[in-house]
N, C-alpha and C positions, 0 to 999 in steps of 0.2 A: 199336406203341408209338411209332412215326413221329404220330399221333393225340395219344399223350399227352403226347408232349414240343411238341406244338402245343398242346396246350391251356393246357398251363402255363407258355410265351413266352406267349399272348395273358392270360392272369392278372396278371403279370408287366407287361406293360406297360398295364394295366389301370388294376392299382393305381399306379400312376406316374404314371399321366394322371391320375388321383383325386385324389392327394397331390400333386400342380402345383396344381389345382381349387379342389381346397377350402383346399392353404393360403396363397395370393392371395385368396381370398373373408375368410380371416384377416385380411390383412392389409390389406386393405380396408375391414375393419368397425373395426379398430383405428382406423386413418386417418381413418377419417369421423366415430366415436366422438371422438376427439379432435380433430379439427373444432369438432364438434358442441360439444365441452363449452368450446373455446377461445372460442368466436363470441358463445355464452352467458354466460362469465367476462368476457367484449367488453362487451357491451350492458352486463353489471350495472353492470359499474364504471362506465358514460358515463352510468345513471340515478340513482345513487346523488350526492346531494349532498353535496360537500368541506365536514365541517369547517370543516376548517382545513387548509393546507398543512403536510408534514410537513418536519421543518429537511433541507435535503440535509446528503448523508453527508461525515461530514468525508475527505480525504484522509490513509492511514495510514502516519504521517510512520517513516521507521525510527531509532530511536532509536540512537546513535553515542555509545559511553561512552569514559571513559580510564585513563589509567594510576592504578590504586589503586583504580578502581569495582568490587564483586562484581560479574558479567556473569552473570545463569541462562539457561543454555538448556537446554531439557531437564531434565533431574535433573543437569543436569554447570554446577557454581559457577566460573568464571573469573574472576581477580587479578590484572590483570598488577603483578608488582611495578620491574621497572624495565627501560630499553630503555637499550641501549650497540652503538656502530657502532665497528667495526675493520679492518681490510685484512688483517690479520695472526692468526692465532690457532695457538696453542704449546701442545702437551703431551705428555708420552714420548714420544709415538708419532711427533714431528717438528711441525713450520712445515706449515701451510696458508693459501698466499698467495692473494689474487684480485685481479684488474685493478679491477673496482667496488670492493663494500664489500660486510662481512659484517653483519646485525643481528640481535644476541644479545636475546632477549627474555626474563627472567626471571619465570616466570608461575607461581600457584599453582591449580591444579585437585582441586573436593572433588566428589565424589561422593555425589550425595542419594534415588539410587537406595536401594530395598530388595534389591536383588543386584549382586556385582562388576561393577563396564564395564570393560572394555580400551579403553588413552587410545593412543594412537598419536601421531607429529609429522606425520603424513598429515590430522590433524584441524585443523593450523593452515596458514592463508596467508597472505601480506602482499599486499596490493592497494593501486598509487598507481595511482591513476583506476581505470582498464579494464580496466589489466594485473593478471597476478595473478601470484605467486611462490610456489613449495611452500617449504617445507622440507626442510633437507635431513639425516636422520638420519648418516650418517656422521659429517657437521660437530659433533652433538651431544655424541660423544664427547669431543671437544676443549677441551666450557665447562662439560661436567659432571660433579664428581669422583664420584671411583669408580663413575661409571653411564653411561648409554647415553637421559638423561634421559626422553623418552615415548617409547619407543620398542617397542610393544607391552608395556606395562606393565598391571597389573591394578589397581583400587582399587576396595577395601573398601567398604558403605556407610556412610555420615557421617567417611569419610578423607579427607584432603589429601591432593597430595602437591605436590613443587615440584619444575623441574627449568627448564632453558634450552631455547629451540629455535631456531633460525640460521639466517637464509636469508640469499640470496646475493642483491644486486641492485647497477643503476649505480650508480659512485660518486656520479653529481649525482642520485643520486633523492632526494622529499624529500614528506612526504605521507602517512608507511604510514599504515593503516588494517590494522587483525590484525583476521581472520577466524575467529571459531572453531564449532565446530562440535557438535552436541546429543550425537555419538557418533560410533562408529566403525564405516565398512561401514554395515549393515543399520539400526543404531539410529537414526544421524544422519537431517538433514533441514531442523532448522534449524537458523539461524545467526545470530548476534551478532558485533556491528562494537566495535571498541573504535579507538578514535586514538592514534596512537605517537606 
């Protein structure tokens, strides 16, 4: 019995050693092939005469839109209808005051997808320079008649939804840019900027 266990142990160790040896050989072969391919490519690039120099790639400039522009990002299209600033907002729940100011963005969102899409206040940010301000879903209840604005709303295909989003910013803040997302959660990832 001891001899059988001893042979099994030797076989296992041998298998591990062989796997390590052949695994390294494959990596070395792949690395060697890659280096050879790179060398050949570099050599052929040097040998080929240059017909004409390619124009330098233009720097991609990020377009900034303005109030009233239809801004498409992903399958959603945003249009800012207007912007107002207040330091007090009220509804039947009472008053909300701030030591700064509330920036209230009135906008429209259209779903150009083939299925319904979620819209949420988290998809909107105001940027002032490098500083970012998030929307406040609770404050949206103070400015949207009979609703809560874009808080976890769904929009069916080819339908528009209008609402207001509230941001609380410092009193002396100027030069706002609204950043809008191509979607909520995983469906997002693309962004566009709208100068307010």
